[in-house]
C-alpha positions as CSV (number, residue, x, y, z in Angstrom):
1,M,47.5,-16.4,-23.8
2,P,50.7,-17.8,-22.2
3,Q,50.7,-19.6,-18.9
4,P,50.8,-17.0,-16.1
5,T,54.4,-16.6,-14.6
6,A,53.1,-17.4,-11.2
7,D,51.9,-20.7,-12.4
8,L,55.1,-21.5,-14.2
9,Y,57.2,-20.9,-11.2
10,D,54.9,-23.1,-9.1
11,E,55.5,-25.9,-11.6
12,F,59.2,-25.3,-12.4
13,G,60.7,-23.5,-9.3
14,E,64.3,-23.0,-9.2
15,E,64.7,-24.1,-12.7
16,L,63.5,-20.7,-13.6
17,Q,65.2,-17.2,-12.7
18,S,62.8,-14.6,-11.3
19,V,63.6,-10.8,-12.1
20,W,63.4,-9.0,-8.7
21,T,63.3,-5.5,-10.3
22,Q,59.8,-4.1,-10.5
23,F,59.8,-3.2,-14.3
24,R,56.9,-1.4,-15.4
25,S,54.7,-2.6,-18.4
26,F,54.3,0.0,-21.5
27,G,53.5,-2.1,-24.5
28,G,50.1,-2.9,-26.0
29,V,50.9,-6.6,-25.2
30,A,50.9,-7.4,-21.3
31,D,51.9,-11.3,-21.6
32,F,54.7,-12.3,-23.9
33,S,57.2,-14.7,-24.2
34,G,60.0,-16.2,-26.5
35,P,63.6,-17.1,-26.9
36,V,65.9,-14.4,-25.6
37,R,68.1,-12.1,-27.7
38,T,70.4,-9.5,-26.2
39,V,71.9,-6.1,-26.7
40,R,74.2,-4.4,-24.3
41,C,74.3,-0.5,-24.9
42,F,74.6,2.4,-22.7
43,E,72.5,5.5,-23.7
44,D,72.8,4.6,-27.3
45,N,70.3,3.0,-29.4
46,A,71.7,2.5,-33.0
47,L,72.9,-1.2,-32.4
48,L,69.3,-1.9,-30.8
49,K,67.5,-0.3,-33.8
50,E,69.7,-2.5,-36.3
51,V,68.5,-5.6,-34.4
52,V,65.0,-4.9,-34.3
53,S,65.0,-4.1,-38.0
54,T,65.8,-7.8,-38.6
55,P,63.2,-10.7,-38.3
56,G,62.3,-11.3,-34.5
57,D,60.6,-14.7,-35.3
58,G,58.8,-14.3,-31.8
59,A,62.0,-13.5,-29.7
60,V,62.2,-11.2,-26.8
61,L,64.9,-8.6,-26.8
62,V,66.6,-8.0,-23.7
63,I,68.4,-4.6,-23.5
64,D,71.0,-4.1,-20.9
65,G,71.1,0.0,-20.6
66,G,73.0,-0.3,-17.5
67,G,70.0,0.8,-15.6
68,S,70.2,4.4,-16.8
69,L,67.2,6.7,-17.0
70,E,69.1,9.7,-18.3
71,R,68.3,8.9,-22.0
72,A,65.3,6.7,-23.7
73,L,66.8,3.7,-25.4
74,M,63.4,3.1,-27.3
75,G,60.8,5.4,-28.7
76,D,57.5,4.7,-30.7
77,Q,59.3,4.3,-34.1
78,I,61.6,1.7,-32.8
79,A,58.8,-0.1,-31.0
80,L,56.7,-0.1,-34.2
81,L,59.7,-1.4,-36.1
82,A,60.1,-4.3,-33.6
83,A,56.2,-5.3,-33.9
84,Q,56.4,-5.0,-37.6
85,N,59.5,-7.5,-37.7
86,G,57.8,-10.0,-35.4
87,W,59.5,-9.5,-32.0
88,A,57.3,-10.7,-29.1
89,G,58.5,-8.0,-26.8
90,V,61.3,-6.1,-25.3
91,V,62.7,-5.8,-21.7
92,I,64.7,-2.9,-21.2
93,N,67.2,-2.2,-18.3
94,G,66.8,1.6,-19.0
95,A,64.1,4.0,-20.1
96,I,61.8,4.5,-23.1
97,R,59.9,7.5,-24.3
98,D,56.5,8.0,-26.2
99,Q,54.7,5.9,-23.6
100,V,51.4,6.7,-24.8
101,A,52.1,5.8,-28.4
102,I,53.9,2.5,-27.4
103,S,50.9,1.5,-25.3
104,R,49.0,1.2,-28.5
105,I,51.7,-0.9,-30.3
106,E,51.1,-4.8,-30.3
107,L,54.4,-5.4,-28.5
108,G,55.3,-6.4,-25.1
109,V,57.4,-3.6,-23.6
110,K,58.9,-3.7,-20.0
111,A,61.3,-0.9,-18.8
112,L,62.3,0.9,-15.6
113,G,60.8,4.3,-16.5
114,T,60.3,7.1,-19.0
115,N,62.4,10.0,-20.1
116,P,61.7,12.2,-23.3
117,R,65.4,12.8,-23.8
118,K,66.7,10.7,-26.8
119,S,69.6,8.3,-27.0
120,T,72.9,9.0,-28.7
121,K,73.6,7.3,-32.2
122,E,77.2,6.1,-32.0
123,R,76.5,2.5,-32.5
124,T,78.3,1.3,-29.3
125,G,77.5,-1.9,-27.5
126,E,77.4,-5.5,-28.2
127,V,74.6,-8.1,-29.7
128,D,73.8,-11.7,-28.4
129,V,76.1,-11.8,-25.5
130,E,75.0,-12.9,-22.1
131,V,74.0,-9.9,-19.9
132,E,73.1,-9.8,-16.2
133,F,70.8,-7.6,-14.1
134,S,68.3,-7.8,-11.4
135,G,70.0,-11.0,-10.2
136,V,69.4,-12.8,-13.4
137,R,71.5,-14.1,-16.2
138,F,69.9,-13.6,-19.8
139,R,71.5,-16.2,-22.2
140,P,70.7,-15.9,-25.8
141,G,68.2,-18.6,-26.6
142,A,67.0,-19.0,-23.2
143,T,63.1,-18.6,-22.9
144,L,61.8,-15.7,-21.1
145,Y,58.1,-15.3,-19.8
146,S,56.7,-12.0,-19.0
147,D,53.2,-10.9,-17.5
148,L,52.1,-8.4,-15.2
149,D,53.3,-10.4,-12.2
150,G,56.9,-10.2,-13.5
151,I,59.6,-11.9,-15.5
152,L,61.0,-15.3,-15.4
153,V,64.0,-16.7,-17.5
154,E,65.1,-20.1,-17.9
155,R,68.4,-21.0,-16.2
């Protein structure tokens, strides 16, 4: 089990950024960490599906969906694909669907909420760019730590 985020913050303080948004935990794994990879997309998950179809090597995919809850960016099929390809977890600034099925998948999943409405499939967005939300900059390669207390990211 990774070191709790509260203990990490006590040890490293302002060397870590703390995500202030109260993300909900949906995955079968509550505690996860790894190097950040990013996708910026808005209500369109085609690019995100392509990324999780590649080897994750223990990385955490941070998805900046602009905070939209109008469409789900990830469902159980994409979550299962991420788990099968070795991703440690995903943090979604947006919604998921299939929350019961996702809770049974060995993957850390944090998101703002749920919506059964599926995303578009136009392949819009960007991969491995710096994204910013909840007062935190997510740089590809920085380490992210997540547990039930919250999310910390290296500066």
